[in-house]
C-alpha positions in Angstrom: 0.0 0.0 0.0 2.9 2.3 0.5 4.9 1.0 -2.5 3.5 3.8 -4.7 5.3 6.4 -2.6 8.7 4.6 -2.8 11.5 5.9 -5.0 14.3 3.2 -5.0 16.0 3.8 -8.3 17.4 6.8 -10.2 14.7 8.4 -12.3 13.2 11.7 -13.4 10.8 12.8 -10.7 8.0 15.3 -10.7 6.4 16.1 -7.3 3.2 17.2 -9.0 2.6 13.5 -9.7 2.3 12.9 -6.0 -0.8 14.1 -4.3 0.1 15.7 -0.9 -3.5 15.3 0.2 -3.7 11.6 -0.6 -5.3 9.4 2.1 -4.8 6.1 0.4 -7.4 3.5 1.3 -8.9 5.6 4.0 -11.8 7.9 3.5 -11.0 11.6 4.1 -13.6 12.0 6.9 -13.9 11.4 10.6 -14.5 7.7 10.2 -11.6 7.2 7.9 -9.3 9.2 10.2 -10.4 7.2 13.2 -9.7 3.9 11.4 -6.3 5.2 10.3 -5.3 6.3 13.8 -6.4 3.0 15.3 -4.1 1.2 12.8 -1.3 3.6 13.6 -1.6 2.8 17.3 -1.2 -0.9 16.5 1.8 -0.2 14.3 3.5 1.8 17.0 3.1 -1.2 19.4 4.9 -3.4 16.9 7.6 -0.7 16.5 8.3 -0.8 20.2 8.9 -4.6 20.0 11.0 -4.4 16.9 13.2 -1.7 18.5 13.8 -4.0 21.6 15.0 -6.7 19.3 17.2 -4.3 17.4 18.8 -3.0 20.6 19.4 -6.4 22.1 20.8 -8.1 19.0 23.3 -5.2 18.1 23.7 -6.5 14.6 22.2 -3.6 12.7 21.2 0.1 13.1 18.4 2.0 11.6 18.8 5.5 10.2 15.6 7.5 9.5 16.0 10.7 7.5 13.2 13.3 7.5 13.2 16.1 5.0 10.5 18.5 3.9 9.5 22.1 3.4 8.9 24.3 6.4 5.8 23.2 8.4 5.9 19.8 6.6 5.8 18.0 10.0 9.3 16.7 10.7 9.0 17.5 14.4 5.4 16.2 14.6 6.5 12.9 12.9 9.2 12.4 15.5 6.9 13.2 18.3 3.9 11.1 17.1 5.7 8.1 15.5 9.3 7.9 16.8 8.0 9.0 20.3 7.1 5.4 20.9 10.8 4.3 20.7 12.7 3.7 23.9 14.9 6.7 24.4 17.8 4.5 25.6 18.2 3.1 22.1 17.3 6.2 20.0 19.3 9.3 19.0 17.8 12.3 17.3 20.0 14.7 15.4 18.8 18.1 14.1 21.0 19.6 11.4 20.9 23.4 11.4 23.3 26.0 9.8 26.8 24.5 10.0 29.2 25.8 12.6 32.6 27.2 11.7 34.2 24.0 12.8 31.8 21.9 10.7 32.5 24.1 7.7 36.2 23.4 8.1 35.5 19.8 7.2 33.8 18.2 4.2 30.0 18.4 4.2 29.5 14.8 5.1 31.7 14.9 8.1 29.2 16.2 10.6 26.7 13.6 9.4 28.9 10.5 9.4 30.1 11.2 13.0 26.6 11.0 14.3 25.4 8.0 12.3 23.7 5.5 14.6 25.8 2.6 16.1 24.6 -0.9 15.9 21.6 -1.5 18.0 20.4 2.0 17.8 17.8 4.0 15.9 19.1 7.3 14.5 16.7 10.0 13.4 17.9 12.9 11.3 15.7 16.0 11.4 17.1 17.4 8.1 20.3 15.9 7.0 23.2 15.9 4.5 20.6 16.6 1.9 20.5 20.2 3.0 23.8 20.5 1.1 22.1 19.8 -2.2 18.9 21.8 -1.3 19.4 25.0 0.6 22.9 25.5 -0.8 21.6 25.0 -4.3 18.5 27.2 -4.0 20.5 30.1 -2.5 23.2 29.8 -5.1 26.0 28.6 -2.7 26.7 25.7 -5.0 26.0 25.1 -8.6 23.9 22.4 -10.2 27.1 20.8 -11.4 28.5 20.5 -7.9 25.1 19.2 -6.7 25.3 16.5 -9.4 28.7 15.4 -8.1 27.4 15.5 -4.5 24.5 13.1 -5.5 27.1 10.5 -6.4 29.0 11.2 -3.2 25.8 10.8 -1.2 24.9 7.6 -2.9 28.4 6.2 -2.1 28.1 7.4 1.5 24.8 5.7 2.0 26.0 2.6 0.3 28.9 2.5 2.7 26.6 2.8 5.7 24.3 0.1 4.3 27.1 -2.3 3.6 28.2 -1.9 7.3 24.9 -2.8 8.8 22.8 0.4 8.7 19.4 0.2 7.3 18.4 3.5 5.8 14.9 5.0 5.2 14.4 8.5 3.8 11.1 10.3 4.1 10.2 13.4 2.2 7.1 14.9 3.9 5.2 16.3 0.9 2.8 19.1 1.7 1.0 21.4 -0.7 1.7 25.1 -1.0 -1.8 26.0 0.3 -1.4 23.7 3.2 1.9 25.3 4.1 0.2 28.8 3.9 -2.5 27.6 6.4 0.1 26.2 8.8 2.2 29.3 8.7 -0.9 31.5 9.3 -1.9 29.3 12.2 1.5 29.9 13.8 0.9 33.6 13.5 -2.7 33.5 14.8 -2.3 31.1 17.7 -0.4 32.6 20.7 1.0 29.4 22.0 2.4 28.5 18.5 4.0 31.8 17.8 7.3 30.6 19.2 7.6 28.4 16.1 7.2 31.3 13.7 10.3 32.7 12.0 10.2 35.5 9.5 12.8 33.6 7.5 10.1 31.0 6.7 8.2 33.6 4.6 11.4 34.3 2.6 11.9 30.6 2.0 8.3 30.3 0.9 8.9 32.7 -1.9 11.4 30.1 -3.3 8.8 27.3 -3.3 9.3 26.4 -6.9 13.1 26.4 -6.6 12.9 24.1 -3.6 10.5 21.7 -5.4 12.9 21.4 -8.3 15.8 20.9 -6.0 13.9 18.1 -4.1 12.9 16.5 -7.4 16.5 16.3 -8.6 17.9 15.1 -5.2 15.2 12.4 -4.6 15.4 11.2 -8.2 19.1 11.0 -8.1 19.6 9.3 -4.7 16.8 6.9 -4.4 18.3 3.4 -4.3 17.4 -0.1 -3.1 19.8 0.3 -0.2 18.5 3.8 0.8 15.0 4.4 -0.7 13.0 7.6 -0.5 9.3 7.7 0.4 7.4 10.7 -0.8 4.9 10.8 2.0 1.6 12.7 1.6 1.7 15.1 4.5 -1.3 17.4 4.2 -3.2 15.0 6.6 -1.1 14.5 9.6 -2.9 11.3 10.6 -2.2 9.7 7.2 1.4 10.9 7.3 1.9 9.1 10.6 0.3 5.9 9.3 2.5 5.8 6.2 5.7 6.4 8.1 4.7 3.8 10.8 3.8 1.2 8.2 7.1 1.6 6.2 9.1 1.4 9.5 7.2 -1.8 10.6 7.6 -3.4 7.2 11.3 -2.7 7.0 12.0 -3.8 10.6 10.0 -7.0 10.1 12.0 -7.8 7.0 15.2 -7.6 9.1 14.2 -10.7 10.9 15.4 -9.3 14.3 15.8 -11.8 17.1 16.9 -11.6 20.7 20.3 -13.1 21.3 20.5 -16.7 22.5 21.4 -17.0 26.3 24.7 -18.5 27.3 24.7 -22.3 26.7 26.6 -23.0 29.9 23.9 -21.6 32.1 21.2 -23.9 33.2 18.3 -21.5 33.8 16.0 -24.2 35.2 18.3 -24.7 38.2 19.0 -21.1 39.0 17.0 -19.6 41.9 17.5 -16.0 43.0 17.7 -15.8 46.8 
């Protein structure tokens, strides 16, 4: 059911072919939403079990990358979906404007150093893709450099995958009108004004440029080892279901098991006094 959102091979991509308001098999009404949210609750319970097995086995790690336009719901997805993970085995990294020290290294340095170790779930709120998105849109790098970086990113993600990291990349796809409403809500709602940044309005004027940059980046870096999912994100409840379902399907396919206990220990004879 989520396969139609998956981009796992290099191809030309047009985001207009993906409906940000899609609700899949669920009706876009209160009944459909309730059914979707009930399924999401069940999926989150399964995620908790999968994470326990991942942490105990320490054979693989899971890297979740979240990208999207301002207000697309990256923070909300972390709170509503990944909030069910046990914090002891989960690390969230938020990539903002690079520091002077980070700029003194190659652009992948700050990302590689915080990749999740085996047994852990790593969540990137924005990521190395900012270096082919923001930098491109604002003219800091050329399209030619971006094209070279796509190959570098593919190689980087292949390296992680070959060393035990399972990678899932989610582009939270919202429509321009939905973004306008969410930005206006931040302005109109007093307890949401802390989220508002005048810079968001400047970035909104570059909507078309960002859409093109995302199309090129997703189309160039979607691979079997590190697929993209273009997630309809206008309806937050459906967004959460899609991300949860993809995570469960991926973790289930990893065949995670708890380690076998020491053979020399006879647990039937042990009694704690």
